[in-house]
MIMAR-454724 format. One record per residue: residue in three letters; chain; x, y, z of N, C-alpha, C in turn. Coordinates in pm, 1 decimal. Layout:
<nodes>
<node type="ALA" mol="A" n_c1="X" n_c2="Y" n_c3="Z" ca_c1="X" ca_c2="Y" ca_c3="Z" c_c1="X" c_c2="Y" c_c3="Z"/>
...
</nodes>
This chain:
<nodes>
<node type="MET" mol="A" n_c1="83.6" n_c2="-117.8" n_c3="0.0" ca_c1="0.0" ca_c2="0.0" ca_c3="0.0" c_c1="88.3" c_c2="124.4" c_c3="0.0"/>
<node type="SER" mol="A" n_c1="60.4" n_c2="217.1" n_c3="-91.5" ca_c1="134.5" ca_c2="342.8" ca_c3="-97.1" c_c1="95.7" c_c2="429.7" c_c3="22.0"/>
<node type="GLN" mol="A" n_c1="194.6" n_c2="478.7" n_c3="96.2" ca_c1="167.6" ca_c2="556.7" ca_c3="216.2" c_c1="185.6" c_c2="706.6" c_c3="196.3"/>
<node type="GLN" mol="A" n_c1="211.4" n_c2="750.9" n_c3="74.1" ca_c1="230.4" ca_c2="893.1" ca_c3="50.4" c_c1="94.0" c_c2="963.6" c_c3="50.1"/>
<node type="ARG" mol="A" n_c1="82.6" n_c2="1070.2" n_c3="127.3" ca_c1="-42.5" ca_c2="1145.8" ca_c3="134.0" c_c1="-73.1" c_c2="1209.6" c_c3="-1.3"/>
<node type="ILE" mol="A" n_c1="-201.7" n_c2="1211.2" n_c3="-34.8" ca_c1="-248.0" ca_c2="1270.0" ca_c3="-160.0" c_c1="-345.1" c_c2="1382.9" c_c3="-126.2"/>
<node type="ILE" mol="A" n_c1="-323.5" n_c2="1497.5" n_c3="-186.8" ca_c1="-417.7" ca_c2="1608.4" ca_c3="-174.9" c_c1="-484.9" c_c2="1622.4" c_c3="-310.9"/>
<node type="ARG" mol="A" n_c1="-616.6" n_c2="1612.1" n_c3="-310.3" ca_c1="-693.6" ca_c2="1618.3" ca_c3="-435.0" c_c1="-783.1" c_c2="1740.8" c_c3="-431.6"/>
<node type="MET" mol="A" n_c1="-779.1" n_c2="1817.2" n_c3="-538.6" ca_c1="-863.7" ca_c2="1934.3" ca_c3="-550.9" c_c1="-957.1" c_c2="1914.5" c_c3="-669.5"/>
<node type="SER" mol="A" n_c1="-1082.5" n_c2="1945.6" n_c3="-647.0" ca_c1="-1177.3" ca_c2="1944.4" ca_c3="-758.1" c_c1="-1243.0" c_c2="2080.8" c_c3="-764.9"/>
<node type="ILE" mol="A" n_c1="-1249.1" n_c2="2134.2" n_c3="-885.5" ca_c1="-1309.8" ca_c2="2264.0" ca_c3="-909.0" c_c1="-1437.8" c_c2="2239.7" c_c3="-988.0"/>
<node type="ARG" mol="A" n_c1="-1546.7" n_c2="2291.2" n_c3="-930.7" ca_c1="-1677.1" ca_c2="2275.1" ca_c3="-994.4" c_c1="-1742.6" c_c2="2412.5" c_c3="-1006.9"/>
<node type="TYR" mol="A" n_c1="-1818.3" n_c2="2429.1" n_c3="-1113.7" ca_c1="-1892.7" ca_c2="2552.2" ca_c3="-1135.2" c_c1="-2040.5" c_c2="2521.3" c_c3="-1118.1"/>
<node type="VAL" mol="A" n_c1="-2100.2" n_c2="2583.1" n_c3="-1019.1" ca_c1="-2239.4" ca_c2="2558.9" ca_c3="-987.2" c_c1="-2326.5" c_c2="2649.6" c_c3="-1072.6"/>
<node type="ALA" mol="A" n_c1="-2434.8" n_c2="2594.4" n_c3="-1123.6" ca_c1="-2527.6" ca_c2="2674.7" ca_c3="-1202.1" c_c1="-2583.8" c_c2="2786.1" c_c3="-1114.0"/>
<node type="PRO" mol="A" n_c1="-2606.2" n_c2="2903.2" n_c3="-1171.4" ca_c1="-2661.7" ca_c2="3013.5" ca_c3="-1093.2" c_c1="-2791.9" c_c2="2971.1" c_c3="-1024.3"/>
<node type="MET" mol="A" n_c1="-2808.6" n_c2="3018.9" n_c3="-901.9" ca_c1="-2927.2" ca_c2="2993.3" ca_c3="-820.6" c_c1="-2935.0" c_c2="2850.1" c_c3="-766.8"/>
<node type="MET" mol="A" n_c1="-2826.9" n_c2="2773.5" n_c3="-778.7" ca_c1="-2826.7" ca_c2="2635.4" ca_c3="-730.0" c_c1="-2737.5" c_c2="2618.2" c_c3="-607.2"/>
<node type="GLU" mol="A" n_c1="-2686.4" n_c2="2727.6" n_c3="-552.2" ca_c1="-2595.7" ca_c2="2720.0" ca_c3="-437.7" c_c1="-2661.1" c_c2="2648.4" c_c3="-319.4"/>
<node type="PHE" mol="A" n_c1="-2789.5" n_c2="2676.8" n_c3="-293.9" ca_c1="-2858.6" ca_c2="2613.3" ca_c3="-183.0" c_c1="-2865.4" c_c2="2462.1" c_c3="-203.0"/>
<node type="ARG" mol="A" n_c1="-2889.7" n_c2="2419.2" n_c3="-325.8" ca_c1="-2899.3" ca_c2="2274.9" ca_c3="-354.8" c_c1="-2764.5" c_c2="2206.8" c_c3="-332.0"/>
<node type="VAL" mol="A" n_c1="-2653.5" n_c2="2273.2" n_c3="-366.9" ca_c1="-2519.9" ca_c2="2217.4" ca_c3="-343.1" c_c1="-2499.9" c_c2="2196.7" c_c3="-193.2"/>
<node type="LYS" mol="A" n_c1="-2533.5" n_c2="2298.1" n_c3="-113.0" ca_c1="-2519.9" ca_c2="2284.8" ca_c3="32.0" c_c1="-2606.3" c_c2="2171.1" c_c3="84.5"/>
<node type="GLU" mol="A" n_c1="-2724.3" n_c2="2157.4" n_c3="31.9" ca_c1="-2815.3" ca_c2="2050.4" ca_c3="72.9" c_c1="-2755.1" c_c2="1912.7" c_c3="40.8"/>
<node type="ILE" mol="A" n_c1="-2701.0" n_c2="1897.8" n_c3="-78.3" ca_c1="-2638.6" ca_c2="1770.6" ca_c3="-118.4" c_c1="-2520.0" c_c2="1739.5" c_c3="-28.1"/>
<node type="MET" mol="A" n_c1="-2431.2" n_c2="1838.4" n_c3="-8.6" ca_c1="-2311.6" ca_c2="1814.4" ca_c3="72.0" c_c1="-2347.3" c_c2="1785.6" c_c3="217.9"/>
<node type="ASN" mol="A" n_c1="-2445.2" n_c2="1856.6" n_c3="272.4" ca_c1="-2485.6" ca_c2="1830.7" ca_c3="410.6" c_c1="-2544.9" c_c2="1691.7" c_c3="427.8"/>
<node type="SER" mol="A" n_c1="-2614.5" n_c2="1643.3" n_c3="326.6" ca_c1="-2680.9" ca_c2="1513.0" ca_c3="339.2" c_c1="-2582.4" c_c2="1396.1" c_c3="340.4"/>
<node type="VAL" mol="A" n_c1="-2463.6" n_c2="1416.9" n_c3="286.6" ca_c1="-2366.6" ca_c2="1306.5" ca_c3="282.2" c_c1="-2238.7" c_c2="1335.6" c_c3="360.8"/>
<node type="GLU" mol="A" n_c1="-2229.2" n_c2="1455.4" n_c3="417.9" ca_c1="-2103.2" ca_c2="1496.8" ca_c3="481.4" c_c1="-2056.9" c_c2="1400.0" c_c3="589.8"/>
<node type="TRP" mol="A" n_c1="-2144.7" n_c2="1358.6" n_c3="677.6" ca_c1="-2101.4" ca_c2="1269.9" ca_c3="786.8" c_c1="-2049.8" c_c2="1137.4" c_c3="733.9"/>
<node type="ARG" mol="A" n_c1="-2106.1" n_c2="1088.8" n_c3="622.5" ca_c1="-2056.2" ca_c2="962.9" ca_c3="564.9" c_c1="-1922.8" c_c2="984.0" c_c3="494.4"/>
<node type="ILE" mol="A" n_c1="-1907.0" n_c2="1096.8" n_c3="429.0" ca_c1="-1780.7" ca_c2="1126.4" ca_c3="362.2" c_c1="-1669.2" c_c2="1136.9" c_c3="466.8"/>
<node type="ARG" mol="A" n_c1="-1697.5" n_c2="1208.6" n_c3="575.5" ca_c1="-1596.7" ca_c2="1229.0" ca_c3="679.4" c_c1="-1554.8" c_c2="1098.6" c_c3="747.2"/>
<node type="SER" mol="A" n_c1="-1639.2" n_c2="997.5" n_c3="745.2" ca_c1="-1603.5" ca_c2="869.7" ca_c3="807.4" c_c1="-1538.6" c_c2="772.4" c_c3="709.0"/>
<node type="THR" mol="A" n_c1="-1510.1" n_c2="817.7" n_c3="587.1" ca_c1="-1445.8" ca_c2="733.0" ca_c3="487.4" c_c1="-1303.7" c_c2="701.3" c_c3="531.1"/>
<node type="PRO" mol="A" n_c1="-1266.3" n_c2="573.5" n_c3="532.6" ca_c1="-1129.6" ca_c2="537.1" ca_c3="573.2" c_c1="-1025.0" c_c2="608.1" c_c3="487.4"/>
<node type="GLY" mol="A" n_c1="-926.3" n_c2="664.5" n_c3="553.5" ca_c1="-815.6" ca_c2="729.7" ca_c3="484.4" c_c1="-835.5" c_c2="876.9" c_c3="457.7"/>
<node type="LEU" mol="A" n_c1="-958.5" n_c2="929.1" n_c3="474.2" ca_c1="-980.6" ca_c2="1071.6" ca_c3="454.1" c_c1="-929.5" c_c2="1147.3" c_c3="575.2"/>
<node type="GLU" mol="A" n_c1="-832.4" n_c2="1233.3" n_c3="552.7" ca_c1="-772.8" ca_c2="1311.8" ca_c3="660.1" c_c1="-840.0" c_c2="1448.3" c_c3="675.2"/>
<node type="ARG" mol="A" n_c1="-884.8" n_c2="1504.1" n_c3="561.9" ca_c1="-939.0" ca_c2="1640.1" ca_c3="565.5" c_c1="-1026.3" c_c2="1662.4" c_c3="443.9"/>
<node type="ILE" mol="A" n_c1="-1134.1" n_c2="1738.1" n_c3="462.9" ca_c1="-1216.3" ca_c2="1783.8" ca_c3="350.8" c_c1="-1255.9" c_c2="1928.0" c_c3="378.0"/>
<node type="GLU" mol="A" n_c1="-1248.1" n_c2="2009.9" n_c3="275.7" ca_c1="-1283.0" ca_c2="2150.2" ca_c3="289.9" c_c1="-1342.6" c_c2="2198.2" c_c3="158.7"/>
<node type="THR" mol="A" n_c1="-1449.9" n_c2="2274.2" n_c3="168.3" ca_c1="-1513.1" ca_c2="2332.7" ca_c3="50.8" c_c1="-1494.7" c_c2="2483.0" c_c3="57.4"/>
<node type="LEU" mol="A" n_c1="-1443.7" n_c2="2539.8" n_c3="-51.2" ca_c1="-1417.6" ca_c2="2683.5" ca_c3="-58.5" c_c1="-1492.2" c_c2="2742.2" c_c3="-177.9"/>
<node type="VAL" mol="A" n_c1="-1530.0" n_c2="2868.6" n_c3="-165.5" ca_c1="-1595.6" ca_c2="2940.0" ca_c3="-274.2" c_c1="-1501.4" c_c2="3048.8" c_c3="-322.0"/>
<node type="ASP" mol="A" n_c1="-1486.4" n_c2="3059.4" n_c3="-452.8" ca_c1="-1400.3" ca_c2="3161.4" ca_c3="-511.9" c_c1="-1457.0" c_c2="3300.2" c_c3="-481.9"/>
<node type="ARG" mol="A" n_c1="-1374.2" n_c2="3385.0" n_c3="-423.6" ca_c1="-1418.2" ca_c2="3519.0" ca_c3="-386.5" c_c1="-1460.1" c_c2="3602.0" c_c3="-508.1"/>
<node type="ASN" mol="A" n_c1="-1395.8" n_c2="3579.0" n_c3="-622.2" ca_c1="-1425.0" ca_c2="3656.4" ca_c3="-742.9" c_c1="-1529.2" c_c2="3591.9" c_c3="-832.5"/>
<node type="ASP" mol="A" n_c1="-1562.4" n_c2="3466.7" n_c3="-807.0" ca_c1="-1661.7" ca_c2="3394.9" ca_c3="-887.3" c_c1="-1741.1" c_c2="3305.1" c_c3="-793.1"/>
<node type="PRO" mol="A" n_c1="-1851.4" n_c2="3354.0" n_c3="-737.5" ca_c1="-1925.0" ca_c2="3279.0" ca_c3="-635.4" c_c1="-1986.8" c_c2="3148.7" c_c3="-684.7"/>
<node type="ASN" mol="A" n_c1="-1983.1" n_c2="3124.1" n_c3="-813.7" ca_c1="-2033.3" ca_c2="2997.3" ca_c3="-865.8" c_c1="-1922.1" c_c2="2893.0" c_c3="-881.5"/>
<node type="ARG" mol="A" n_c1="-1800.2" n_c2="2931.3" n_c3="-846.8" ca_c1="-1685.4" ca_c2="2841.1" ca_c3="-858.2" c_c1="-1651.6" c_c2="2787.3" c_c3="-719.1"/>
<node type="TYR" mol="A" n_c1="-1661.3" n_c2="2656.0" n_c3="-704.6" ca_c1="-1634.6" ca_c2="2588.1" ca_c3="-577.9" c_c1="-1509.0" c_c2="2503.1" c_c3="-590.7"/>
<node type="LEU" mol="A" n_c1="-1430.5" n_c2="2501.9" n_c3="-485.1" ca_c1="-1311.0" ca_c2="2419.1" ca_c3="-478.0" c_c1="-1328.3" c_c2="2325.4" c_c3="-359.1"/>
<node type="VAL" mol="A" n_c1="-1320.2" n_c2="2196.4" n_c3="-384.5" ca_c1="-1325.4" ca_c2="2098.2" ca_c3="-276.5" c_c1="-1186.3" c_c2="2038.4" c_c3="-263.7"/>
<node type="VAL" mol="A" n_c1="-1129.3" n_c2="2049.7" n_c3="-143.8" ca_c1="-995.2" ca_c2="1998.4" ca_c3="-116.2" c_c1="-1010.2" c_c2="1880.2" c_c3="-21.7"/>
<node type="THR" mol="A" n_c1="-955.6" n_c2="1766.7" n_c3="-62.5" ca_c1="-952.9" ca_c2="1650.6" ca_c3="25.9" c_c1="-808.9" c_c2="1605.5" c_c3="40.9"/>
<node type="GLU" mol="A" n_c1="-777.4" n_c2="1553.9" n_c3="158.4" ca_c1="-644.2" ca_c2="1499.8" ca_c3="183.0" c_c1="-662.3" c_c2="1355.7" c_c3="226.8"/>
<node type="TRP" mol="A" n_c1="-587.7" n_c2="1266.2" n_c3="161.8" ca_c1="-599.5" ca_c2="1122.4" ca_c3="183.7" c_c1="-468.7" c_c2="1068.1" c_c3="237.9"/>
<node type="SER" mol="A" n_c1="-478.2" n_c2="970.6" n_c3="326.4" ca_c1="-357.5" ca_c2="914.9" ca_c3="387.7" c_c1="-276.5" c_c2="832.1" c_c3="289.0"/>
<node type="SER" mol="A" n_c1="-338.2" n_c2="787.1" n_c3="179.5" ca_c1="-263.8" ca_c2="711.2" ca_c3="78.8" c_c1="-340.2" c_c2="710.2" c_c3="-54.0"/>
<node type="ARG" mol="A" n_c1="-270.7" n_c2="677.4" n_c3="-159.5" ca_c1="-329.9" ca_c2="661.6" ca_c3="-292.5" c_c1="-435.8" c_c2="550.6" c_c3="-289.4"/>
<node type="ASP" mol="A" n_c1="-408.8" n_c2="443.5" n_c3="-217.0" ca_c1="-504.0" ca_c2="332.5" ca_c3="-209.4" c_c1="-636.4" c_c2="377.2" c_c3="-148.3"/>
<node type="HIS" mol="A" n_c1="-630.1" n_c2="457.5" n_c3="-43.1" ca_c1="-753.5" ca_c2="507.4" ca_c3="18.3" c_c1="-831.1" c_c2="595.4" c_c3="-78.7"/>
<node type="LEU" mol="A" n_c1="-761.6" n_c2="683.3" n_c3="-149.3" ca_c1="-828.3" ca_c2="768.3" ca_c3="-247.9" c_c1="-893.4" c_c2="683.0" c_c3="-356.3"/>
<node type="ASN" mol="A" n_c1="-821.0" n_c2="584.0" n_c3="-407.3" ca_c1="-876.5" ca_c2="498.4" ca_c3="-512.5" c_c1="-1000.4" c_c2="423.1" c_c3="-465.1"/>
<node type="LYS" mol="A" n_c1="-998.9" n_c2="376.6" n_c3="-341.0" ca_c1="-1117.0" ca_c2="307.1" ca_c3="-286.2" c_c1="-1235.0" c_c2="402.1" c_c3="-277.1"/>
<node type="TRP" mol="A" n_c1="-1209.2" n_c2="526.8" n_c3="-235.2" ca_c1="-1317.4" ca_c2="625.5" ca_c3="-230.3" c_c1="-1373.5" c_c2="650.7" c_c3="-369.7"/>
<node type="LEU" mol="A" n_c1="-1286.5" n_c2="671.6" n_c3="-468.5" ca_c1="-1331.9" ca_c2="701.7" ca_c3="-604.1" c_c1="-1414.2" c_c2="587.8" c_c3="-663.8"/>
<node type="ALA" mol="A" n_c1="-1387.6" n_c2="465.0" n_c3="-621.3" ca_c1="-1461.5" ca_c2="348.3" ca_c3="-672.3" c_c1="-1587.8" c_c2="319.0" c_c3="-591.0"/>
<node type="SER" mol="A" n_c1="-1608.1" n_c2="390.5" n_c3="-481.1" ca_c1="-1719.5" ca_c2="358.5" ca_c3="-391.4" c_c1="-1854.3" c_c2="404.7" c_c3="-447.7"/>
<node type="ASP" mol="A" n_c1="-1958.9" n_c2="337.5" n_c3="-404.2" ca_c1="-2094.5" ca_c2="374.6" ca_c3="-445.1" c_c1="-2131.0" c_c2="514.2" c_c3="-395.4"/>
<node type="LEU" mol="A" n_c1="-2087.4" n_c2="549.6" n_c3="-273.7" ca_c1="-2117.4" ca_c2="682.2" ca_c3="-220.5" c_c1="-2054.9" c_c2="791.6" c_c3="-305.9"/>
<node type="CYS" mol="A" n_c1="-1930.5" n_c2="773.7" n_c3="-346.5" ca_c1="-1864.4" ca_c2="872.9" ca_c3="-432.0" c_c1="-1940.9" c_c2="888.3" c_c3="-563.1"/>
<node type="LYS" mol="A" n_c1="-1978.3" n_c2="778.0" n_c3="-622.6" ca_c1="-2052.8" ca_c2="783.2" ca_c3="-749.8" c_c1="-2186.5" c_c2="855.0" c_c3="-732.6"/>
<node type="LYS" mol="A" n_c1="-2253.6" n_c2="831.8" n_c3="-619.7" ca_c1="-2381.2" ca_c2="898.3" ca_c3="-593.2" c_c1="-2361.0" c_c2="1048.5" c_c3="-575.3"/>
<node type="VAL" mol="A" n_c1="-2258.7" n_c2="1088.1" n_c3="-500.5" ca_c1="-2231.1" ca_c2="1230.2" ca_c3="-479.0" c_c1="-2203.3" c_c2="1298.9" c_c3="-612.5"/>
<node type="VAL" mol="A" n_c1="-2126.1" n_c2="1235.2" n_c3="-699.0" ca_c1="-2093.9" ca_c2="1293.9" ca_c3="-830.0" c_c1="-2221.2" c_c2="1311.7" c_c3="-912.0"/>
<node type="VAL" mol="A" n_c1="-2307.3" n_c2="1211.5" n_c3="-915.1" ca_c1="-2432.9" ca_c2="1222.3" ca_c3="-991.2" c_c1="-2518.6" c_c2="1335.4" c_c3="-934.9"/>
<node type="ASP" mol="A" n_c1="-2529.4" n_c2="1341.5" n_c3="-801.2" ca_c1="-2609.6" ca_c2="1446.7" ca_c3="-739.0" c_c1="-2552.5" c_c2="1585.0" c_c3="-769.0"/>
<node type="LEU" mol="A" n_c1="-2421.4" n_c2="1600.5" n_c3="-758.8" ca_c1="-2360.0" ca_c2="1730.2" ca_c3="-786.5" c_c1="-2371.3" c_c2="1767.8" c_c3="-933.8"/>
<node type="ASN" mol="A" n_c1="-2361.0" n_c2="1669.4" n_c3="-1021.8" ca_c1="-2372.5" ca_c2="1698.7" ca_c3="-1164.9" c_c1="-2507.5" c_c2="1760.6" c_c3="-1199.0"/>
<node type="SER" mol="A" n_c1="-2609.1" n_c2="1731.1" n_c3="-1118.0" ca_c1="-2742.3" ca_c2="1785.5" ca_c3="-1144.9" c_c1="-2750.9" c_c2="1936.2" c_c3="-1118.4"/>
<node type="VAL" mol="A" n_c1="-2653.7" n_c2="1992.6" n_c3="-1047.7" ca_c1="-2657.8" ca_c2="2135.7" ca_c3="-1015.6" c_c1="-2540.3" c_c2="2213.2" c_c3="-1075.2"/>
<node type="LEU" mol="A" n_c1="-2459.9" n_c2="2148.6" n_c3="-1156.5" ca_c1="-2345.5" ca_c2="2216.1" ca_c3="-1217.5" c_c1="-2386.5" c_c2="2284.2" c_c3="-1346.7"/>
<node type="ASP" mol="A" n_c1="-2311.2" n_c2="2387.0" n_c3="-1384.0" ca_c1="-2335.1" ca_c2="2443.2" ca_c3="-1516.1" c_c1="-2252.6" c_c2="2363.4" c_c3="-1616.2"/>
<node type="ASN" mol="A" n_c1="-2241.0" n_c2="2410.4" n_c3="-1736.6" ca_c1="-2179.8" ca_c2="2331.1" ca_c3="-1843.2" c_c1="-2028.2" c_c2="2325.8" c_c3="-1841.4"/>
<node type="ARG" mol="A" n_c1="-1963.4" n_c2="2399.5" n_c3="-1753.2" ca_c1="-1817.7" ca_c2="2396.7" ca_c3="-1749.6" c_c1="-1769.4" c_c2="2262.8" c_c3="-1693.9"/>
<node type="ASN" mol="A" n_c1="-1656.2" n_c2="2218.8" n_c3="-1740.9" ca_c1="-1599.4" ca_c2="2090.7" ca_c3="-1696.3" c_c1="-1553.8" c_c2="2096.9" c_c3="-1551.7"/>
<node type="VAL" mol="A" n_c1="-1560.1" n_c2="1983.1" n_c3="-1486.1" ca_c1="-1501.8" ca_c2="1968.8" ca_c3="-1353.2" c_c1="-1352.7" c_c2="1947.6" c_c3="-1373.3"/>
<node type="GLU" mol="A" n_c1="-1273.2" n_c2="2017.8" n_c3="-1293.9" ca_c1="-1127.7" ca_c2="2003.6" ca_c3="-1301.8" c_c1="-1078.8" c_c2="1931.8" c_c3="-1176.9"/>
<node type="TYR" mol="A" n_c1="-985.3" n_c2="1839.2" n_c3="-1195.9" ca_c1="-925.1" ca_c2="1767.9" ca_c3="-1083.7" c_c1="-774.9" c_c2="1789.5" c_c3="-1087.9"/>
<node type="ARG" mol="A" n_c1="-717.3" n_c2="1813.1" n_c3="-971.8" ca_c1="-571.9" ca_c2="1824.2" ca_c3="-957.8" c_c1="-532.5" c_c2="1742.1" c_c3="-836.9"/>
<node type="GLU" mol="A" n_c1="-418.5" n_c2="1676.4" n_c3="-844.6" ca_c1="-368.3" ca_c2="1598.3" ca_c3="-731.5" c_c1="-226.0" c_c2="1639.9" c_c3="-699.9"/>
<node type="PHE" mol="A" n_c1="-196.9" n_c2="1644.4" n_c3="-571.2" ca_c1="-66.0" ca_c2="1685.3" ca_c3="-522.3" c_c1="-20.5" c_c2="1587.8" c_c3="-415.6"/>
<node type="VAL" mol="A" n_c1="109.4" n_c2="1576.8" n_c3="-400.0" ca_c1="167.5" ca_c2="1501.5" ca_c3="-288.9" c_c1="252.5" c_c2="1599.5" c_c3="-210.1"/>
<node type="LYS" mol="A" n_c1="266.2" n_c2="1573.4" n_c3="-82.7" ca_c1="349.5" ca_c2="1660.9" ca_c3="-1.2" c_c1="496.1" c_c2="1632.9" c_c3="-32.2"/>
<node type="HIS" mol="A" n_c1="573.0" n_c2="1738.7" n_c3="-48.6" ca_c1="714.8" ca_c2="1726.3" ca_c3="-77.6" c_c1="786.5" c_c2="1671.8" c_c3="45.6"/>
<node type="LYS" mol="A" n_c1="879.0" n_c2="1580.1" n_c3="25.1" ca_c1="948.8" ca_c2="1517.0" ca_c3="137.8" c_c1="1038.8" c_c2="1614.0" c_c3="213.4"/>
<node type="ASP" mol="A" n_c1="1097.0" n_c2="1708.3" n_c3="141.9" ca_c1="1184.4" ca_c2="1807.7" ca_c3="204.3" c_c1="1105.8" c_c2="1937.4" c_c3="220.1"/>
<node type="GLU" mol="A" n_c1="1150.9" n_c2="2018.3" n_c3="312.5" ca_c1="1087.4" ca_c2="2148.8" ca_c3="329.9" c_c1="1133.5" c_c2="2238.1" c_c3="217.1"/>
<node type="VAL" mol="A" n_c1="1039.3" n_c2="2277.4" n_c3="130.9" ca_c1="1072.6" ca_c2="2357.1" ca_c3="13.9" c_c1="1100.0" c_c2="2502.3" c_c3="51.9"/>
<node type="PHE" mol="A" n_c1="1020.2" n_c2="2556.4" n_c3="142.9" ca_c1="1035.2" ca_c2="2694.1" ca_c3="184.5" c_c1="1063.3" c_c2="2698.1" c_c3="334.0"/>
<node type="PRO" mol="A" n_c1="1191.0" n_c2="2685.7" n_c3="372.3" ca_c1="1223.7" ca_c2="2684.9" ca_c3="516.7" c_c1="1184.7" c_c2="2817.2" c_c3="582.1"/>
<node type="PRO" mol="A" n_c1="1157.2" n_c2="2811.7" n_c3="712.9" ca_c1="1115.8" ca_c2="2933.7" ca_c3="785.2" c_c1="1224.7" c_c2="3038.4" c_c3="787.6"/>
</nodes>
């Protein structure tokens, strides 16, 4: 099992007037998402300059945990539910790993 932490960011554009529905969807599954094995952190941010642009940041204890989440029925359901409130822009995904050395020392 790969033990390197993975930080995954997904950028979604919510259709205008659907912000409440996004909150409703996320609240309905949040407790189950937070109890997913290997999930270290989840945070949802809204772009200050574009209130329809949402960034979801998750941190996983390993690649294997992330892959299990992505293959899970709950993940697939959340994606389908969120797709119902997105506008036509593509969802963007980015993944990062923590650098082993301190890149910017104090």
